[in-house]
C-alpha positions in Angstrom: -27.3 -12.2 -6.0 -26.9 -8.5 -6.5 -24.7 -8.2 -3.4 -22.4 -11.0 -4.7 -22.0 -9.1 -8.0 -21.2 -5.9 -6.2 -18.6 -7.7 -4.0 -17.1 -9.3 -7.1 -16.8 -6.0 -8.9 -15.2 -4.3 -5.8 -12.8 -7.2 -5.4 -11.9 -6.9 -9.1 -11.3 -3.2 -8.8 -9.1 -3.8 -5.7 -7.0 -6.5 -7.6 -6.6 -4.0 -10.5 -5.4 -1.3 -8.1 -2.9 -3.7 -6.5 -1.6 -4.9 -9.9 -1.2 -1.3 -11.1 0.5 -0.2 -7.9 2.9 -3.1 -7.8 3.7 -2.7 -11.5 4.5 1.0 -11.0 6.7 0.4 -8.0 8.5 -2.4 -9.8 9.2 -0.5 -12.9 9.8 3.0 -11.5 11.7 1.9 -8.4 11.3 5.2 -6.6 14.0 6.3 -4.3 14.2 8.4 -1.1 16.8 9.4 1.4 16.7 5.9 3.0 16.9 4.0 -0.3 19.5 1.4 -1.0 20.2 -0.8 -4.0 20.5 -4.5 -3.3 22.3 -6.7 -5.9 21.3 -10.3 -5.8 22.8 -13.1 -7.9 21.1 -16.1 -9.7 22.6 -19.6 -9.9 24.6 -18.6 -13.1 26.1 -15.6 -11.4 24.0 -13.0 -13.2 23.4 -9.9 -11.1 20.1 -8.1 -10.5 19.5 -4.7 -8.8 16.5 -3.7 -6.8 15.8 -0.4 -4.9 14.7 -1.0 -1.3 14.3 1.1 1.8 16.9 0.7 4.5 15.6 0.0 8.0 17.9 0.6 11.0 17.0 -1.1 14.2 18.9 -1.7 17.4 22.2 -0.9 15.7 21.5 -3.4 12.8 20.6 -2.9 9.2 17.5 -4.5 7.7 15.3 -4.5 4.5 11.7 -5.6 4.3 10.1 -7.9 1.8 6.8 -6.1 1.3 5.5 -6.6 -2.2 4.2 -9.6 -4.2 6.9 -9.4 -6.9 9.9 -10.7 -5.1 12.3 -12.4 -7.5 15.1 -10.6 -5.7 14.0 -12.2 -2.4 14.0 -15.8 -4.0 17.5 -15.2 -5.3 18.6 -13.9 -1.9 17.3 -17.1 -0.3 19.3 -19.2 -2.8 22.4 -17.1 -2.5 22.4 -14.9 0.7 25.6 -13.1 -0.3 24.5 -9.8 -1.6 25.9 -6.4 -2.4 24.3 -3.2 -1.0 24.9 0.3 -2.3 24.0 2.8 0.4 24.9 6.5 0.4 27.3 5.9 -2.6 29.2 3.2 -0.7 29.0 -0.4 -1.9 29.7 -3.3 0.5 29.1 -7.0 0.6 26.6 -8.5 3.1 25.2 -11.8 4.2 21.4 -11.7 4.2 19.6 -13.4 7.1 15.9 -13.8 7.3 14.8 -12.9 10.8 11.9 -14.2 12.8 10.5 -14.2 16.3 11.3 -11.3 18.7 13.7 -9.7 16.3 11.2 -9.6 13.5 8.5 -8.3 15.9 10.8 -5.6 17.1 11.5 -4.3 13.6 7.8 -4.5 12.7 6.9 -2.4 15.7 9.5 0.2 14.7 8.5 0.2 11.1 4.8 -0.7 10.9 3.1 -1.0 7.6 0.1 1.4 7.5 -3.3 0.3 6.4 -3.3 2.3 3.2 0.0 1.0 2.0 -1.1 -2.5 3.0 -4.2 -2.1 1.0 -2.3 -0.9 -2.1 0.2 -3.8 -1.8 -2.6 -6.4 -1.5 -1.5 -7.3 2.0 1.5 -9.2 0.7 3.2 -11.2 3.5 6.0 -9.2 5.1 9.4 -10.5 6.1 12.5 -8.8 7.3 16.1 -9.5 6.2 19.0 -8.5 8.4 22.1 -7.6 6.5 25.3 -8.5 8.2 28.5 -7.0 6.8 30.9 -9.5 5.3 34.5 -9.1 6.3 33.8 -6.4 9.0 
């Protein structure tokens, strides 16, 4: 019984770490040299901005869905026309969820390390290809 209590306590601590980490990332939205801002739209046309990391692979532009909070991703699935601001340039894109060999290739190029996976609670990971509209 003591082992079960220890496991439960450790699991509770891990869940708390994940919640704190995800909350800090979501509220602070840290940026780096490869950051982009994605603007998604809800059914009423309201816009929402989220900072993400740009992933370039095989001449294409991607973003990853890495975290448990993913309202931006649900809006993107409902309305795949998004706006991306990258290096002070804003363009419209069509967001396409990729799978199969394409997703595996991007995953191999941009693997999620074990520490970051732990901190994010091993959230399911998806990749979105961003195809320029009107290009």
